[in-house]
matplotlib code that plots the C-alpha trace (Angstrom):
import matplotlib.pyplot as plt

x = [0.0, 1.1, 2.3, -0.4, 0.6, -2.6, -2.3, -4.5, -4.3, -5.9, -7.0, -8.3, -11.4, -12.0, -15.7, -18.0, -21.0, -21.7, -23.1, -19.8, -17.9, -20.2, -19.7, -15.9, -16.0, -18.1, -15.9, -12.9, -14.9, -15.8, -12.1, -10.8, -8.6, -9.7, -12.4, -13.5, -13.8, -14.7, -15.6, -15.0, -14.8, -12.9, -10.9, -11.5, -9.8, -9.2, -8.0, -5.9, -4.7, -1.4, 0.8, 0.5, -3.3, -2.8, -0.3, -2.7, -5.3, -2.8, -2.3, -5.7, -6.9, -10.2, -10.7, -10.3, -12.7, -15.4, -15.0, -15.3, -18.4, -19.9, -19.3, -21.5]
y = [0.0, 3.5, 5.7, 7.9, 11.6, 13.7, 16.6, 19.3, 19.9, 22.5, 21.2, 23.1, 21.8, 22.2, 21.5, 24.0, 23.7, 23.5, 20.0, 18.9, 20.3, 18.4, 15.2, 15.8, 16.6, 13.6, 11.3, 12.5, 11.9, 8.4, 7.6, 5.9, 8.1, 11.4, 13.9, 17.1, 19.8, 22.8, 23.9, 27.6, 29.0, 26.5, 25.1, 22.3, 21.9, 18.2, 16.3, 13.2, 10.7, 10.3, 12.2, 9.3, 9.9, 13.6, 13.0, 10.7, 13.4, 16.0, 14.1, 15.5, 12.1, 12.2, 15.8, 15.0, 12.1, 14.1, 16.9, 14.4, 13.0, 16.5, 17.0, 14.0]
z = [0.0, -0.6, 2.2, 3.7, 3.4, 3.3, 0.8, -0.8, -4.5, -6.7, -10.0, -13.1, -14.8, -18.5, -18.5, -20.1, -17.8, -14.1, -14.6, -16.2, -13.2, -10.8, -12.7, -12.5, -8.8, -8.0, -10.1, -8.0, -4.7, -5.9, -6.4, -3.3, -1.1, -2.7, -1.9, -3.6, -1.0, -3.0, -6.6, -7.4, -10.9, -13.0, -10.0, -7.6, -4.2, -3.6, -0.5, -1.2, 1.3, -0.5, -2.8, -5.3, -5.4, -5.9, -8.7, -10.4, -10.6, -11.8, -15.0, -16.2, -17.6, -15.6, -16.5, -20.2, -20.0, -18.3, -20.8, -23.7, -22.1, -21.8, -25.6, -26.5]

ax = plt.figure().add_subplot(projection="3d")
ax.plot(x, y, z, "-o")
ax.set_aspect("equal")
plt.show()
């Protein structure tokens, strides 16, 4: 298991609607070890139990997937 090292990370969202941002924020919260604390403007404040979890979100893969979903 990865080492627990709680961290806060600010992520930028590329969704074009509030619904898209909510889907993105909820997707993060459903990921084990992560929790979206706040959504403001096009940014999300996320708590992660490990730096590894925060780094995984920072790649932007989930953000791109939700934005692609929103486009359909």
